[in-house]
C-alpha positions in Angstrom: -19.1 -57.8 -12.9 -15.9 -56.2 -11.8 -14.4 -53.2 -13.7 -11.0 -51.8 -13.3 -10.2 -48.1 -12.9 -7.0 -47.3 -14.8 -4.5 -44.5 -14.7 -5.4 -42.3 -17.7 -3.0 -40.6 -20.0 -3.7 -36.9 -19.5 -1.1 -35.7 -22.0 0.9 -37.2 -24.9 4.1 -37.1 -22.8 2.7 -38.4 -19.5 4.1 -41.7 -18.3 2.9 -41.7 -14.7 0.6 -39.7 -12.5 0.0 -38.9 -8.9 -3.2 -39.7 -7.0 -4.2 -36.4 -5.4 -7.3 -37.7 -3.6 -10.0 -40.3 -3.8 -13.4 -38.7 -3.8 -15.1 -42.0 -3.1 -14.3 -44.5 -0.4 -14.4 -48.3 -0.6 -18.0 -49.4 -0.3 -19.4 -46.1 -1.6 -22.0 -46.2 -4.4 -20.8 -44.8 -7.7 -22.9 -43.5 -10.5 -21.9 -43.7 -14.1 -20.0 -40.5 -15.0 -19.4 -39.6 -11.3 -15.9 -38.4 -10.2 -14.2 -41.1 -8.2 -10.7 -39.6 -7.8 -8.4 -36.7 -8.8 -5.2 -37.3 -10.6 -2.2 -34.9 -11.0 -0.5 -34.9 -14.4 2.6 -32.9 -15.3 0.6 -29.6 -15.5 -2.9 -30.0 -14.2 -5.2 -31.8 -11.7 -8.0 -33.7 -13.5 -11.1 -35.4 -12.2 -11.4 -39.1 -13.2 -15.0 -40.3 -13.7 -16.3 -43.8 -13.7 -17.6 -45.4 -16.9 -19.8 -47.7 -14.8 -22.4 -47.5 -12.1 -22.0 -49.6 -9.0 -19.8 -49.6 -5.9 -16.1 -48.7 -5.4 -14.8 -52.0 -4.1 -11.1 -51.5 -3.8 -8.6 -48.7 -3.8 -5.4 -50.2 -5.2 -3.3 -47.0 -5.2 -3.9 -44.7 -2.2 -3.8 -40.9 -2.4 -0.3 -39.4 -2.5 1.3 -42.3 -4.5 2.4 -42.4 -8.1 1.2 -44.9 -10.7 2.2 -45.5 -14.3 -0.2 -44.8 -17.1 -2.5 -47.8 -17.8 -2.0 -49.3 -14.3 -4.9 -50.4 -12.1 -5.9 -47.8 -9.5 -9.0 -49.5 -8.1 -12.0 -51.7 -8.8 -15.7 -50.9 -9.3 -18.3 -53.6 -9.0 -21.9 -53.6 -10.3 -23.3 -55.0 -7.1 -22.4 -55.1 -3.4 -22.3 -58.8 -3.6 -19.3 -58.6 -6.0 -17.2 -56.5 -3.6 -15.5 -59.6 -1.9 -14.6 -60.9 -5.3 -13.0 -57.7 -6.3 -11.0 -57.7 -3.0 -9.8 -61.2 -3.7 -8.8 -60.1 -7.2 -6.8 -57.2 -5.8 -5.0 -59.4 -3.3 -4.2 -61.9 -6.1 -2.9 -59.2 -8.4 -0.7 -57.7 -5.6 0.8 -61.2 -4.9 1.5 -61.7 -8.5 3.1 -58.3 -8.8 5.3 -58.9 -5.8 6.6 -62.2 -7.2 7.2 -61.0 -10.8 10.4 -59.2 -11.6 10.0 -55.5 -12.6 10.4 -55.3 -16.3 9.7 -52.2 -18.4 6.9 -52.6 -20.9 6.0 -50.6 -24.0 3.2 -48.1 -23.5 0.2 -49.3 -25.4 -3.4 -48.2 -25.4 -5.4 -49.7 -22.5 -9.2 -49.9 -22.1 -10.0 -47.3 -19.4 -12.8 -47.7 -16.9 -12.8 -44.0 -16.2 -13.0 -40.8 -18.1 -11.4 -37.4 -17.6 -13.2 -34.3 -16.6 -10.8 -31.4 -16.5 -13.5 -28.8 -16.2 -16.6 -29.8 -18.2 -15.4 -28.7 -21.6 -18.0 -30.6 -23.5 -21.7 -29.9 -23.9 -22.5 -33.5 -23.0 -21.0 -33.0 -19.6 -23.5 -30.3 -18.8 -26.4 -32.0 -20.7 -26.1 -35.1 -18.5 -27.2 -33.0 -15.5 -24.1 -33.8 -13.4 -22.5 -31.2 -11.2 -19.0 -30.4 -12.6 -16.7 -29.2 -9.8 -13.0 -28.4 -9.7 -10.9 -30.4 -7.1 -10.2 -27.3 -5.0 -13.9 -26.3 -5.1 -14.8 -29.7 -3.9 -12.3 -29.5 -1.0 -13.6 -26.1 0.0 -17.2 -27.3 -0.2 -16.4 -29.9 2.4 -14.6 -27.4 4.6 -17.3 -24.8 4.5 -20.2 -27.3 4.4 -21.6 -25.9 1.1 -24.1 -27.9 -1.0 -22.5 -28.1 -4.4 -25.8 -28.9 -6.1 -27.2 -25.6 -5.0 -24.5 -23.6 -6.8 -24.3 -22.2 -10.4 -20.7 -22.5 -11.6 -19.0 -19.4 -13.0 -16.1 -21.4 -14.6 -15.8 -22.6 -18.2 -19.0 -24.2 -19.4 -20.6 -23.8 -16.0 -18.0 -25.5 -13.9 -18.1 -24.8 -10.2 -14.8 -23.2 -9.1 -13.3 -22.3 -5.8 -14.6 -18.7 -6.0 -18.2 -20.0 -6.3 -17.9 -22.0 -3.1 -16.2 -19.1 -1.2 -18.9 -16.7 -2.3 -21.7 -19.1 -1.2 -20.0 -19.6 2.2 -19.5 -15.9 2.8 -15.8 -16.2 2.6 -13.7 -13.5 0.8 -12.7 -15.0 -2.6 -9.0 -15.8 -2.9 -7.1 -13.1 -4.8 -5.9 -14.2 -8.2 -2.1 -14.0 -7.9 -0.8 -12.8 -11.2 2.5 -11.4 -10.2 4.3 -14.0 -12.2 2.6 -12.9 -15.4 5.2 -11.5 -17.6 5.3 -7.7 -17.7 7.5 -6.2 -20.4 8.2 -2.8 -19.0 8.7 -1.6 -15.5 10.5 1.5 -14.1 12.5 -0.7 -11.7 12.8 -4.4 -11.0 10.0 -5.7 -8.7 11.2 -6.6 -5.3 9.4 -9.9 -4.8 9.6 -11.6 -1.4 12.2 -14.3 -1.3 10.8 -17.8 -1.9 10.5 -20.1 1.1 13.6 -22.2 1.8 12.9 -25.9 1.1 13.3 -28.2 4.0 15.8 -30.3 2.0 18.0 -27.2 1.6 18.4 -27.0 5.4 19.3 -30.6 5.8 21.3 -31.1 2.6 18.9 -33.9 1.4 17.7 -34.5 -2.1 14.3 -33.0 -2.9 12.4 -35.2 -5.4 11.1 -33.5 -8.6 7.4 -32.8 -8.6 5.4 -33.8 -11.7 5.7 -30.4 -13.3 9.5 -30.3 -12.8 9.8 -33.8 -14.3 7.9 -32.6 -17.4 10.2 -29.6 -17.7 13.3 -31.9 -17.5 11.9 -34.2 -20.2 11.0 -31.3 -22.5 14.2 -29.3 -22.1 16.4 -32.4 -22.6 14.5 -33.1 -25.9 14.8 -29.4 -26.9 18.6 -29.4 -26.6 18.8 -32.0 -29.4 17.4 -29.4 -31.8 19.9 -27.2 -33.7 19.0 -23.6 -32.8 20.4 -20.1 -33.3 19.7 -16.7 -31.6 19.1 -13.3 -33.0 18.8 -10.1 -30.8 17.1 -6.8 -31.5 16.6 -3.6 -29.5 13.1 -2.1 -29.6 12.2 1.4 -28.4 9.1 1.1 -26.3 8.0 4.8 -25.6 4.9 4.6 -27.8 3.9 1.1 -26.4 4.5 2.4 -22.8 2.2 5.4 -23.5 -0.5 3.2 -24.9 -0.3 0.8 -21.9 -0.7 3.8 -19.5 -3.9 4.8 -21.4 -5.4 1.3 -21.4 -4.3 -0.4 -18.2 -7.3 1.2 -16.3 -9.6 -0.7 -18.7 -8.0 -4.1 -17.8 -5.5 -4.2 -20.6 -2.2 -6.0 -19.6 1.2 -5.5 -21.0 1.3 -9.3 -21.7 -1.8 -8.8 -23.8 -0.2 -6.0 -25.8 3.0 -8.0 -26.4 1.1 -11.1 -27.4 -1.1 -9.2 -29.8 1.9 -7.5 -31.4 3.6 -10.8 -31.8 0.5 -12.5 -33.3 -0.1 -9.7 -35.7 3.5 -9.8 -36.9 3.4 -13.6 -37.2 0.6 -13.2 -39.9 3.3 -11.7 -42.1 5.8 -14.4 -41.2 4.1 -17.8 -41.2 7.4 -19.6 -41.3 8.3 -18.3 -37.8 4.9 -19.7 -36.6 5.7 -23.1 -38.1 7.5 -26.2 -36.7 9.7 -29.0 -38.0 8.4 -32.4 -38.9 10.2 -35.4 -40.5 8.1 -34.8 -43.7 8.9 -31.1 -44.0 7.7 -27.8 -42.6 4.6 -28.0 -40.5 2.7 -24.7 -41.0 0.1 -23.8 -38.4 -3.1 -22.1 -39.4 -3.9 -20.7 -36.0 -1.6 -18.3 -34.3 -1.5 -19.4 -30.6 0.9 -17.5 -28.4 2.1 -19.4 -25.3 3.5 -17.3 -22.4 5.8 -18.8 -19.9 4.7 -18.4 -16.2 6.6 -19.6 -13.2 4.5 -21.9 -10.9 4.5 -22.0 -7.1 6.6 -24.9 -5.9 8.8 -25.0 -8.9 8.6 -25.5 -12.7 6.8 -23.4 -15.3 3.8 -23.7 -17.5 2.9 -21.9 -20.7 -0.8 -20.9 -20.9 -1.8 -20.3 -24.5 -3.6 -17.3 -25.9 -5.3 -19.1 -28.8 -6.0 -17.2 -32.0 -4.3 -14.2 -30.5 -4.2 -12.3 -33.8 -8.0 -12.4 -34.0 -9.0 -11.3 -30.5 -9.4 -7.7 -29.5 -6.9 -6.4 -26.9 -9.6 -6.3 -24.2 -10.7 -9.9 -24.7 -7.1 -11.0 -24.9 -6.2 -9.4 -21.6 -9.2 -10.9 -19.8 -8.4 -14.3 -21.2 -4.8 -14.0 -20.0 -5.9 -13.1 -16.5 -8.2 -16.1 -16.4 -5.5 -18.4 -17.8 -3.0 -17.3 -15.2 -5.5 -17.8 -12.4 -6.4 -21.3 -13.5 -2.8 -22.2 -14.2 -1.9 -21.5 -10.6 -4.7 -23.7 -9.3 -3.8 -26.4 -11.9 -7.2 -26.2 -13.6 -6.0 -25.6 -17.2 -7.3 -28.0 -19.9 -4.5 -29.7 -21.9 -5.2 -27.7 -25.0 -4.8 -24.5 -22.9 -1.1 -25.2 -22.3 0.0 -27.5 -25.1 -1.4 -25.9 -28.2 1.1 -23.0 -28.5 2.6 -22.3 -31.9 5.0 -19.6 -30.7 6.2 -18.8 -27.2 6.9 -15.6 -25.3 9.2 -15.7 -22.3 9.8 -12.5 -20.3 12.3 -12.1 -17.4 12.1 -8.3 -17.8 9.9 -8.2 -14.7 12.9 -9.3 -12.7 15.1 -6.6 -14.2 16.9 -8.9 -16.6 18.4 -7.0 -19.5 18.6 -9.9 -22.0 18.7 -13.7 -22.1 18.3 -16.6 -24.5 15.4 -18.9 -24.1 15.4 -22.7 -24.9 13.1 -23.7 -27.7 10.0 -25.6 -26.6 9.4 -29.0 -28.1 7.1 -28.9 -31.1 7.6 -25.2 -31.9 9.9 -23.3 -34.3 10.5 -20.1 -32.3 10.5 -18.6 -28.8 11.0 -14.8 -28.0 12.9 -13.8 -24.9 12.0 -10.3 -23.7 14.1 -8.2 -21.3 13.2 -5.2 -19.2 12.4 -1.8 -20.8 14.8 0.8 -19.5 15.5 4.5 -20.1 18.6 4.8 -22.3 20.7 7.7 -23.6 20.6 7.4 -27.4 21.7 9.5 -30.4 18.8 11.2 -32.2 18.5 11.6 -36.0 19.5 15.3 -35.7 22.8 14.4 -34.1 21.9 15.2 -30.5 21.4 13.0 -27.5 18.0 12.0 -26.1 16.4 9.6 -23.6 14.3 6.7 -24.9 13.0 3.6 -23.3 14.3 0.5 -24.9 14.0 -3.3 -24.4 16.2 -6.1 -25.7 14.5 -9.1 -27.3 16.2 -12.3 -28.4 14.5 -14.9 -30.6 15.6 -18.6 -30.6 14.7 -20.5 -33.8 14.9 -24.0 -35.1 17.6 -23.8 -37.8 16.2 -26.8 -39.6 13.4 -24.7 -41.0 14.1 -21.0 -40.1 17.2 -19.1 -41.1 18.8 -16.0 -39.9 17.2 -13.7 -42.4 13.7 -15.0 -41.5 14.2 -14.3 -37.8 15.7 -10.9 -38.5 12.8 -9.9 -40.8 10.3 -10.9 -38.1 12.1 -8.9 -35.4 12.3 -5.9 -37.7 8.6 -5.9 -38.4 7.8 -6.5 -34.8 9.9 -3.5 -33.8 8.3 -1.3 -36.4 4.8 -2.1 -35.2 5.7 -1.5 -31.5 7.7 1.7 -32.2 5.5 3.4 -34.8 2.0 2.0 -34.7 1.1 0.3 -31.4 -2.4 2.0 -31.6 -3.3 -0.5 -34.3 -3.3 -3.2 -31.6 -6.5 -1.8 -30.2 -8.4 -2.2 -33.5 
């Protein structure tokens, strides 16, 4: 019996994927549920597992190449005797493909001979007794000659991550780079080192988009078809800054404080947390705050702080640090970057005073946050004083949210940050 390994759809918008690596080689024995290859989608690397036990007979798409969703990536046979038959089938398919003209076909569901493992998110993954390993951890294990079966994973649901392998090998764990995590206030713009100059920039050539950049192009093009409007508001941040200084030693991040403030305010303004649908206004029960983070190599991703209004500020900050770390290593699960109901985008860390953000697809609002700066302001007693202020701008879908709705949300957000930020710790 010969089974095909298909390119899976890792997200609702994915049309093609890149083969990062094949874990198995032709002729290798494959157990049911064992990882056979790693596929890169628009925002994550995912392990692809075999539905069948047997032998990997043919690799139809080698590592480094792209393949459309539903296309055949390889063949798994039940016995070694069937391997030549699979090889002949692959040759015949290649010959037929070469002769047939390329015609676009509608995307339809295809039976898949492989399943996805983006990190062992289900209990059955662990219950089966298999070792669940991230692609980077698997690579490091080969490099440092570490037996993965001897490790206990510290990742989500017991997944073995890169830090586990580095620790077992005696290597210093890689530092989690979180400099791109949005920070609302800073005394001065951070002087980040200039990004490396792409080779294509030196030669004047075209640099192809990577998968993440392609996804951004698709989403932003769709977003521009939505009628939006912008409303700005200036918020005094002295009280919030003082609270942050008190709590940052306990691991609390400014991103956590801002996300919590937004989530708590959204409770009073469910319409701002809603989105448009052809049938009407799609209200969202959970308040999931997505935060835009720039990715190395280009593009951005929006890790989601799910149920941000219900988490305490310490848990929220720990969750954010974990999300950023796994986002940079492309280990996020799809629901950890596509389940946002409201988005926070902050260029204040770069010293930007104000900007307008483009509305993400499937959401009704996005808040753009500028830098907090010391400003000379008129006080209520008619004198001049110094206060730290930041400019925020909200972009809303005008099909469901109107100017008064956005203004009321910003007013209440400002009141919370200016007069009662301590409530965010409760």
